[in-house]
KEKE-3310 file (N, C-alpha, C; in steps of 0.2 Angstrom, whole numbers, plus 5000, padded with zeros to 4 digits):
npx = (4882:4881:4892:4897:4904:4913:4918:4925:4935:4941:4946:4955:4964:4969:4976:4985:4992:4998:5006:5015:5021:5027:5036:5044:5050:5058:5067:5073:5088:5104:5105:5100:5099:5084:5079:5076:5068:5062:5054:5045:5038:5032:5024:5016:5010:5003:4994:4987:4980:4973:4963:4958:4951:4942:4934:4928:4921:4912:4905:4899:4893:4889:4889:4891:4897:4908:4914:4915:4925:4936:4938:4941:4953:4961:4962:4968:4980:4986:4988:4997:5008:5013:5017:5028:5040:5043:5045:5057:5065:5066:5073:5085:5088:5090:5100:5098:5104:5104:5101:5093:5082:5070:5064:5062:5053:5042:5039:5036:5025:5016:5013:5007:4996:4988:4986:4978:4967:4961:4959:4950:4939:4935:4931:4921:4911:4909:4904:4892:4885:4886:4881:4885:4898:4902:4902:4913:4924:4923:4926:4939:4946:4945:4952:4965:4968:4970:4981:4991:4992:4997:5009:5016:5031:5039:5054:5056:5066:5069:5066:5053:5052:5039:5028:5028:5039:5049:5047:5050:5064:5069:5064:5067:5081:5095:5106:5120:5123:5118:5114:5116:5102:5095:5082:5082:5095:5107:5118:5132:5123:5112:5097:5094:5087:5089:5094:5085:5073:5068:5067:5057:5047:5046:5042:5030:5022:5022:5016:5003:5000:4999:4987:4977:4972:4970:4961:4948:4946:4943:4932:4924:4920:4914:4905:4906:4914:4920:4924:4932:4942:4948:4952:4961:4970:4975:4981:4992:4999:5005:5014:5027:5035:5032:5039:5053:5052:5048:5058:5070:5060:5050:5054:5052:5039:5032:5021:5013:5007:4998:4989:4984:4978:4968:4960:4957:4951:4939:4933:4931:4921:4911:4908:4902:4891:4884:4881:4872:4862:4857:4852:4841:4841:4836:4843:4855:4866:4868:4883:4888:4896:4903:4906:4915:4925:4929:4935:4945:4954:4957:4962:4974:4981:4983:4990:5002:5006:5008:5018:5028:5031:5035:5046:5055:5057:5063:5075:5081:5083:5092:5102:5105:5110:5121:5130:5136:5145:5153:5159:5166:5176:5183)
npy = (5007:5008:5005:5008:4998:5004:5014:5007:5002:5014:5020:5010:5009:5022:5022:5012:5019:5030:5023:5017:5028:5032:5021:5022:5034:5030:5020:5028:5034:5034:5023:5030:5036:5039:5055:5067:5078:5073:5063:5070:5077:5067:5060:5071:5072:5060:5060:5071:5067:5057:5064:5072:5062:5058:5070:5071:5059:5063:5073:5065:5054:5057:5063:5052:5040:5046:5051:5038:5033:5042:5039:5025:5027:5034:5025:5014:5020:5024:5011:5006:5014:5008:4996:5000:4999:4985:4983:4990:4981:4970:4976:4978:4965:4958:4966:4977:4988:5005:5013:5005:5003:5010:5005:4992:4992:4998:4989:4978:4983:4985:4972:4968:4975:4970:4957:4960:4966:4954:4948:4957:4957:4943:4944:4954:4947:4936:4943:4947:4936:4929:4935:4933:4934:4947:4947:4939:4946:4958:4953:4948:4960:4966:4957:4958:4971:4971:4962:4971:4980:4972:4968:4980:4989:4978:4973:4969:4964:4954:4946:4935:4923:4920:4907:4907:4914:4907:4896:4901:4905:4892:4886:4894:4896:4906:4920:4924:4937:4954:4960:4973:4983:4972:4960:4947:4937:4931:4918:4909:4903:4899:4904:4914:4921:4936:4942:4953:4950:4941:4949:4957:4949:4946:4958:4960:4949:4949:4962:4957:4949:4958:4963:4955:4961:4974:4974:4968:4979:4990:4985:4986:4999:5001:4991:4992:4987:4995:5006:5000:4995:5006:5014:5007:5006:5019:5022:5012:5016:5028:5023:5019:5031:5037:5029:5033:5046:5047:5040:5041:5046:5037:5028:5036:5037:5031:5028:5023:5010:5010:5019:5013:5001:5007:5012:5000:4993:5001:5000:4987:4985:4993:4986:4974:4980:4986:4974:4968:4977:4976:4964:4966:4970:4981:4990:4991:5003:5012:5016:5032:5037:5049:5050:5040:5043:5055:5050:5041:5051:5060:5052:5048:5060:5064:5053:5054:5067:5065:5055:5061:5071:5064:5057:5068:5073:5062:5062:5074:5072:5061:5068:5077:5069:5063:5074:5079:5067:5068:5080:5078:5068:5076)
npz = (4961:4944:4932:4916:4903:4895:4903:4912:4903:4899:4911:4916:4905:4905:4917:4914:4904:4910:4919:4910:4904:4916:4917:4906:4908:4919:4913:4903:4897:4907:4921:4937:4953:4962:4965:4978:4974:4963:4968:4976:4967:4959:4969:4972:4960:4958:4969:4966:4954:4959:4967:4957:4950:4960:4961:4948:4949:4959:4952:4941:4947:4960:4978:4987:4981:4978:4990:4996:4988:4991:5005:5004:4996:5005:5016:5010:5006:5018:5024:5015:5018:5030:5024:5017:5024:5025:5011:5011:5019:5010:4999:5005:5010:4997:4992:4983:4971:4973:4961:4954:4961:4960:4948:4951:4961:4953:4943:4952:4959:4948:4945:4957:4956:4946:4951:4963:4956:4951:4964:4969:4960:4963:4976:4977:4970:4978:4990:4985:4984:4996:5010:5023:5023:5027:5040:5043:5037:5045:5058:5055:5052:5064:5072:5065:5069:5083:5083:5077:5087:5097:5092:5091:5093:5092:5085:5068:5058:5050:5034:5028:5016:5005:4999:4984:4981:4985:4977:4965:4966:4967:4955:4944:4933:4938:4938:4949:4952:4950:4933:4927:4924:4919:4917:4911:4904:4893:4893:4888:4878:4886:4893:4906:4922:4931:4948:4948:4944:4953:4964:4960:4960:4974:4979:4972:4976:4990:4992:4989:4999:5009:5004:5010:5022:5018:5007:5012:5022:5013:5007:5018:5018:5005:4993:4980:4966:4956:4962:4973:4966:4959:4970:4975:4965:4963:4975:4975:4964:4967:4977:4975:4973:4985:4994:4991:4995:5009:5015:5028:5036:5038:5049:5060:5062:5074:5080:5071:5069:5079:5074:5062:5067:5074:5064:5056:5065:5068:5055:5054:5065:5060:5048:5053:5061:5050:5043:5052:5053:5039:5041:5048:5061:5073:5082:5077:5069:5053:5047:5042:5026:5027:5040:5041:5033:5040:5052:5047:5041:5052:5061:5055:5054:5068:5072:5064:5068:5082:5083:5076:5085:5097:5092:5089:5102:5108:5101:5104:5118:5117:5111:5122:5132:5126:5124:5137:5139:5127:5130:5142:5137:5129)
capx = (4883:4881:4898:4897:4910:4918:4921:4930:4940:4944:4950:4961:4968:4972:4980:4991:4995:5002:5011:5019:5025:5032:5041:5048:5055:5063:5071:5076:5095:5108:5101:5102:5095:5078:5081:5070:5064:5058:5049:5041:5034:5028:5019:5011:5006:4998:4989:4982:4977:4967:4959:4954:4947:4937:4930:4925:4916:4907:4901:4895:4890:4887:4894:4891:4902:4915:4915:4917:4932:4941:4939:4945:4959:4965:4963:4973:4987:4988:4990:5003:5014:5016:5020:5035:5046:5044:5049:5064:5069:5067:5078:5091:5089:5093:5106:5097:5108:5099:5099:5088:5076:5063:5062:5060:5046:5037:5036:5033:5018:5012:5011:5002:4989:4985:4983:4973:4961:4958:4956:4944:4934:4932:4928:4915:4906:4908:4900:4886:4882:4886:4881:4888:4906:4903:4904:4920:4928:4923:4930:4946:4949:4946:4958:4971:4969:4973:4988:4995:4994:5002:5016:5020:5038:5043:5058:5055:5071:5070:5060:5052:5051:5033:5029:5029:5046:5054:5047:5054:5071:5071:5063:5070:5088:5096:5113:5121:5124:5114:5117:5113:5094:5092:5079:5084:5101:5109:5125:5134:5118:5107:5093:5094:5084:5094:5090:5081:5066:5067:5065:5051:5042:5046:5038:5023:5018:5022:5010:4997:4999:4996:4980:4973:4969:4968:4955:4943:4945:4939:4926:4920:4918:4910:4905:4906:4920:4924:4927:4937:4948:4951:4955:4968:4975:4978:4986:4998:5003:5010:5018:5034:5038:5032:5045:5059:5051:5048:5065:5071:5055:5046:5057:5050:5032:5033:5014:5009:5003:4992:4984:4982:4975:4961:4956:4955:4946:4933:4930:4928:4915:4907:4905:4897:4885:4879:4878:4866:4857:4854:4848:4835:4843:4835:4847:4862:4866:4872:4889:4888:4903:4906:4910:4921:4931:4933:4938:4951:4958:4958:4966:4981:4984:4985:4995:5008:5009:5011:5023:5034:5033:5039:5053:5059:5059:5068:5081:5084:5085:5098:5108:5107:5113:5128:5134:5141:5150:5158:5163:5171:5181:5188)
capy = (5011:5005:5008:5005:4994:5010:5018:5003:5002:5021:5021:5005:5011:5028:5020:5009:5024:5034:5018:5016:5034:5032:5016:5025:5039:5025:5016:5033:5036:5030:5022:5034:5036:5044:5061:5069:5082:5069:5059:5074:5079:5062:5059:5076:5071:5054:5062:5076:5063:5053:5070:5074:5057:5059:5075:5068:5054:5067:5076:5061:5049:5060:5063:5046:5036:5050:5050:5031:5033:5046:5035:5020:5029:5036:5019:5010:5024:5023:5004:5006:5017:5003:4991:5002:4996:4978:4984:4992:4975:4966:4979:4976:4958:4956:4970:4980:4994:5011:5016:5001:5001:5012:5000:4986:4994:5000:4983:4974:4986:4983:4964:4968:4978:4965:4952:4964:4966:4948:4947:4962:4954:4938:4947:4957:4942:4933:4946:4948:4929:4927:4941:4932:4935:4953:4946:4936:4951:4962:4950:4947:4966:4967:4953:4961:4977:4968:4959:4977:4983:4968:4968:4986:4989:4972:4974:4963:4965:4948:4945:4928:4922:4917:4900:4909:4917:4901:4892:4905:4904:4885:4883:4898:4897:4913:4922:4925:4944:4959:4962:4980:4982:4967:4954:4941:4937:4924:4916:4903:4900:4897:4910:4915:4926:4939:4943:4958:4946:4938:4954:4960:4944:4947:4964:4959:4944:4952:4966:4953:4947:4964:4965:4951:4965:4980:4973:4968:4985:4994:4982:4988:5005:5001:4985:4993:4984:5000:5011:4997:4994:5013:5017:5002:5007:5026:5021:5008:5020:5033:5020:5019:5038:5038:5025:5037:5053:5046:5038:5040:5048:5031:5026:5041:5036:5026:5026:5021:5004:5011:5023:5008:4997:5010:5012:4993:4991:5005:4997:4980:4986:4996:4981:4970:4984:4986:4968:4967:4982:4973:4958:4968:4972:4988:4994:4992:5009:5012:5022:5036:5038:5055:5049:5035:5048:5059:5045:5039:5057:5063:5047:5048:5066:5063:5048:5057:5073:5062:5051:5065:5075:5060:5056:5074:5073:5057:5064:5079:5068:5058:5073:5080:5064:5062:5080:5078:5062:5071:5086:5075:5065:5081)
capz = (4956:4938:4928:4909:4901:4892:4908:4914:4899:4899:4917:4916:4899:4907:4922:4911:4900:4915:4922:4904:4904:4922:4916:4900:4912:4923:4908:4899:4899:4911:4928:4942:4959:4962:4969:4983:4971:4958:4972:4978:4961:4957:4974:4971:4953:4959:4974:4962:4949:4963:4969:4951:4948:4964:4959:4942:4952:4962:4947:4937:4951:4966:4983:4990:4978:4978:4998:4997:4985:4995:5011:5002:4994:5011:5019:5006:5006:5025:5025:5011:5021:5034:5019:5014:5028:5022:5005:5012:5021:5004:4995:5009:5010:4990:4990:4976:4970:4974:4955:4951:4966:4958:4943:4954:4964:4949:4940:4957:4961:4942:4946:4962:4954:4942:4956:4967:4952:4952:4970:4970:4957:4966:4983:4975:4967:4984:4994:4983:4984:5003:5014:5030:5023:5030:5047:5043:5035:5051:5064:5053:5053:5072:5074:5063:5073:5089:5081:5076:5094:5101:5089:5092:5097:5091:5079:5063:5053:5045:5029:5027:5009:5004:4994:4977:4980:4986:4971:4959:4967:4965:4948:4939:4933:4939:4940:4956:4953:4945:4927:4926:4926:4915:4920:4908:4900:4889:4895:4885:4875:4890:4895:4914:4925:4936:4954:4948:4943:4960:4969:4958:4962:4981:4980:4970:4980:4997:4992:4988:5006:5012:5002:5014:5027:5015:5003:5017:5024:5009:5006:5023:5016:4999:4990:4973:4963:4953:4968:4976:4961:4958:4976:4976:4960:4964:4981:4973:4959:4971:4982:4973:4974:4992:4997:4991:4998:5016:5017:5035:5040:5040:5055:5064:5062:5079:5082:5064:5070:5083:5070:5058:5071:5075:5058:5054:5071:5066:5049:5056:5068:5054:5044:5057:5062:5044:5041:5057:5050:5033:5042:5051:5068:5073:5086:5073:5065:5047:5048:5035:5023:5029:5047:5040:5030:5045:5056:5044:5040:5058:5065:5052:5056:5075:5072:5062:5073:5089:5081:5075:5091:5101:5089:5090:5109:5110:5098:5109:5124:5116:5110:5128:5136:5123:5125:5143:5137:5122:5133:5147:5133:5127)
cpx = (4885:4887:4898:4904:4915:4921:4926:4937:4944:4949:4956:4966:4972:4977:4987:4995:5000:5008:5017:5024:5030:5038:5046:5053:5060:5068:5075:5083:5099:5104:5104:5097:5089:5079:5075:5065:5059:5053:5044:5036:5029:5023:5014:5006:5001:4993:4984:4978:4971:4962:4954:4949:4941:4932:4926:4919:4911:4902:4896:4891:4887:4891:4895:4897:4909:4918:4918:4924:4937:4943:4942:4952:4964:4967:4969:4980:4990:4991:4996:5009:5017:5020:5027:5041:5048:5048:5056:5068:5070:5072:5085:5093:5092:5098:5104:5100:5102:5096:5094:5082:5069:5060:5059:5053:5040:5034:5033:5026:5013:5009:5006:4996:4985:4982:4978:4967:4958:4955:4950:4938:4930:4928:4922:4909:4904:4903:4893:4881:4881:4887:4885:4896:4907:4906:4911:4925:4929:4928:4938:4950:4950:4952:4965:4973:4973:4980:4993:4997:4998:5008:5020:5026:5042:5048:5057:5060:5072:5064:5059:5049:5044:5034:5031:5036:5051:5053:5051:5061:5073:5070:5066:5078:5090:5104:5114:5121:5119:5117:5114:5106:5091:5088:5080:5090:5102:5116:5127:5128:5112:5104:5093:5090:5089:5090:5085:5074:5064:5064:5059:5045:5041:5041:5031:5019:5018:5016:5004:4995:4996:4989:4975:4969:4966:4961:4949:4941:4942:4933:4921:4917:4913:4910:4906:4913:4924:4927:4933:4943:4951:4955:4962:4973:4979:4983:4992:5002:5007:5014:5025:5038:5038:5037:5052:5058:5051:5055:5066:5065:5050:5048:5054:5042:5030:5026:5010:5004:4997:4986:4980:4977:4968:4957:4954:4950:4939:4929:4927:4922:4910:4904:4901:4891:4881:4877:4872:4861:4853:4850:4842:4835:4842:4839:4854:4862:4869:4877:4889:4895:4906:4910:4916:4927:4934:4937:4945:4956:4961:4964:4974:4985:4987:4990:5002:5011:5012:5017:5030:5037:5037:5045:5057:5061:5064:5075:5085:5087:5091:5104:5110:5111:5120:5132:5139:5146:5155:5162:5168:5177:5186:5192)
cpy = (5007:5009:5004:5002:5000:5013:5014:5003:5009:5022:5016:5007:5017:5027:5017:5014:5028:5029:5017:5022:5034:5027:5019:5030:5035:5023:5021:5034:5031:5029:5027:5034:5041:5049:5063:5074:5078:5065:5064:5076:5073:5060:5065:5075:5066:5056:5067:5072:5059:5059:5072:5069:5057:5064:5074:5063:5058:5070:5071:5056:5052:5060:5057:5041:5040:5050:5043:5030:5036:5042:5029:5021:5030:5030:5015:5013:5023:5016:5003:5008:5012:4997:4993:5000:4989:4979:4986:4985:4971:4969:4977:4969:4955:4961:4974:4986:5000:5013:5012:5000:5004:5008:4994:4987:4995:4993:4978:4977:4985:4976:4964:4971:4974:4959:4955:4965:4960:4946:4951:4959:4948:4940:4950:4953:4938:4936:4947:4941:4927:4932:4940:4933:4942:4952:4943:4942:4956:4959:4949:4954:4968:4963:4956:4968:4975:4966:4965:4980:4979:4968:4975:4986:4983:4973:4968:4965:4959:4948:4938:4927:4918:4911:4902:4911:4911:4896:4895:4905:4897:4883:4888:4898:4904:4914:4924:4933:4948:4960:4969:4980:4977:4962:4947:4942:4930:4924:4910:4899:4898:4904:4909:4921:4930:4940:4949:4955:4944:4943:4957:4955:4945:4952:4963:4954:4946:4957:4963:4951:4952:4965:4961:4955:4972:4980:4972:4974:4990:4992:4985:4996:5006:4994:4986:4992:4990:5004:5007:4996:5001:5015:5013:5005:5014:5025:5017:5013:5025:5030:5020:5025:5039:5035:5029:5044:5052:5045:5037:5042:5042:5028:5030:5041:5030:5023:5024:5015:5004:5014:5018:5004:5000:5010:5005:4991:4994:5002:4991:4981:4989:4990:4976:4974:4984:4979:4966:4971:4979:4967:4960:4969:4979:4992:4995:4998:5007:5018:5025:5037:5044:5055:5044:5039:5052:5055:5044:5045:5059:5058:5047:5054:5066:5059:5051:5062:5070:5059:5055:5069:5071:5058:5062:5074:5068:5059:5069:5077:5065:5062:5076:5075:5063:5068:5080:5073:5065:5076:5083:5071:5070:5084)
cpz = (4949:4933:4921:4908:4898:4897:4911:4910:4899:4905:4918:4911:4901:4912:4919:4907:4905:4918:4916:4904:4910:4920:4911:4903:4916:4919:4904:4901:4903:4918:4933:4948:4959:4967:4973:4979:4966:4962:4974:4973:4959:4962:4973:4965:4955:4964:4970:4957:4953:4965:4963:4949:4953:4963:4953:4944:4955:4957:4943:4941:4958:4972:4987:4988:4979:4986:4999:4993:4989:5002:5009:5000:5000:5016:5016:5006:5013:5026:5021:5014:5026:5030:5017:5018:5026:5016:5006:5015:5015:5000:4999:5008:5003:4988:4983:4976:4970:4967:4952:4955:4964:4952:4946:4958:4959:4945:4946:4959:4955:4943:4952:4960:4950:4947:4960:4962:4952:4959:4972:4967:4960:4973:4982:4974:4974:4989:4992:4984:4992:5007:5021:5029:5026:5037:5048:5042:5042:5057:5062:5054:5060:5075:5072:5067:5080:5088:5081:5083:5098:5098:5089:5096:5096:5085:5075:5057:5048:5040:5028:5020:5009:4999:4987:4976:4981:4980:4965:4960:4966:4958:4943:4939:4933:4940:4947:4957:4948:4938:4924:4929:4922:4919:4918:4904:4898:4890:4892:4882:4879:4893:4903:4916:4930:4943:4954:4947:4949:4965:4967:4960:4970:4982:4978:4974:4987:4997:4992:4995:5010:5011:5006:5020:5023:5011:5007:5020:5020:5007:5012:5022:5010:4996:4982:4970:4960:4957:4971:4972:4960:4964:4977:4971:4961:4970:4979:4968:4962:4976:4981:4975:4982:4996:4997:4995:5006:5018:5025:5039:5042:5047:5061:5066:5067:5081:5077:5065:5074:5079:5065:5061:5072:5070:5056:5059:5069:5060:5050:5060:5064:5050:5047:5059:5056:5041:5046:5054:5044:5035:5047:5058:5069:5077:5082:5068:5058:5048:5042:5033:5026:5036:5046:5037:5035:5050:5054:5044:5047:5061:5062:5054:5063:5075:5070:5066:5079:5088:5080:5081:5096:5099:5090:5097:5111:5107:5102:5115:5123:5115:5117:5132:5133:5124:5131:5142:5133:5126:5138:5143:5131:5132)
residu = (MET:THR:VAL:PRO:THR:TRP:ALA:TRP:ILE:ALA:VAL:ILE:GLY:GLY:LEU:LEU:LEU:VAL:LEU:ALA:PHE:ASP:LEU:TRP:ILE:VAL:ASP:ARG:GLY:GLU:PRO:ARG:GLU:PHE:SER:MET:ARG:GLN:ALA:THR:PHE:TRP:VAL:GLY:PHE:TYR:VAL:THR:LEU:ALA:VAL:VAL:PHE:GLY:VAL:ILE:LEU:TRP:ILE:PHE:ALA:GLY:PRO:THR:PRO:ALA:GLY:GLN:PHE:PHE:ALA:GLY:TYR:LEU:THR:GLU:TYR:SER:LEU:SER:VAL:ASP:ASN:LEU:PHE:VAL:PHE:TYR:ILE:ILE:MET:THR:ARG:PHE:ALA:VAL:PRO:LYS:ILE:TYR:GLN:HIS:LYS:VAL:LEU:LEU:VAL:GLY:ILE:LEU:MET:ALA:LEU:VAL:MET:ARG:GLY:ILE:PHE:ILE:ALA:VAL:GLY:ALA:ALA:ALA:LEU:GLN:SER:PHE:GLY:TRP:LEU:PHE:TYR:ILE:PHE:GLY:LEU:PHE:LEU:ILE:TYR:THR:ALA:VAL:GLN:LEU:VAL:ARG:GLN:HIS:GLY:HIS:ASP:ASP:GLU:GLU:PHE:THR:GLU:ASN:ALA:VAL:LEU:ARG:TRP:ALA:ARG:ARG:ALA:LEU:PRO:HIS:THR:ASP:ASP:TYR:VAL:GLY:SER:LYS:VAL:PHE:VAL:LYS:ILE:HIS:GLY:ARG:ARG:LEU:VAL:THR:PRO:MET:LEU:ILE:VAL:MET:VAL:ALA:ILE:GLY:THR:THR:ASP:LEU:LEU:PHE:ALA:LEU:ASP:SER:ILE:PRO:ALA:ILE:PHE:GLY:LEU:THR:THR:ASP:ALA:PHE:ILE:VAL:PHE:THR:ALA:ASN:ALA:PHE:ALA:LEU:MET:GLY:LEU:ARG:GLN:LEU:TYR:PHE:LEU:LEU:GLY:GLY:LEU:LEU:GLN:ARG:LEU:ILE:TYR:LEU:SER:TYR:GLY:LEU:ALA:PHE:ILE:LEU:GLY:PHE:ILE:GLY:VAL:LYS:LEU:ILE:LEU:GLU:ALA:LEU:HIS:SER:SER:GLY:VAL:SER:TRP:ALA:PRO:GLU:VAL:PRO:ILE:TRP:LEU:SER:LEU:SER:VAL:ILE:GLY:VAL:THR:MET:VAL:ILE:THR:THR:VAL:VAL:SER:LEU:THR:LYS:SER:ARG:ARG:ASP:MET:ARG:LYS:ALA:ASP:HIS:ILE:ALA:THR:PRO:VAL:GLU:SER:LYS:GLN:VAL)
# end
């Protein structure tokens, strides 16, 4: 799909305008916790924005690019849900006050969006020049899927600092405590950063590491850089509000890793089959985008329903076991 320069400028400018408005709302007035009502509104707003963009893409570019966008958006959004648990660990590790968490997430995600844009541009150019990378991406996604299944049920309460974060903590003179929501402060004539900046770096760089599987996954659905970027952008923009909306629900999605593993495995196989098809292998089929979209959507619905059902049963069983004990003590 050929996208004119003005369309790129319009889309990126529109996204930045929405994020700037979001940031203005965050910084307006006294710091406060993000309420469930606010989170619900903004998640709905960003999802609606993505749907409207997909419909516009359908009207002006046709059903195939629109289907690729929706499939990519669902994939990135689904993978982002798994990332939220790590964000929670980071917030706990750095003891970020709840009233400042939404600002940390917004700036951290904005950093991730810029870095992902660079990653996507490099990836798109590399795939056009080196077709064999499709096999590498496909095998990598299958490997990631296997690792997700193997790691299911393993508690990971520790956050391992990456190289960029370790460098920031060593190189940047910083205060020991938070100074409100400030990122920079001046103490005794010396300019220091606060832990707020360190956490933002942690969120942004950690999300970039997550992109190592999510970017190849969406390239398995489309190689169009415009669609890859917009699908990532819309998924990231709604991630902050989703963090507050899900809350404790995230802990109840116990089969999420299985669902994500199936999606990554499916896209990995799809990549390899289509690479073989492009190389002239007659038996290798091309997987239509409607099938990819259906598999991704149905997988996430089944994963969510089965997870919540199992969690509800476990909670009832725990309540049933605890009730006789309490009665005996009385």
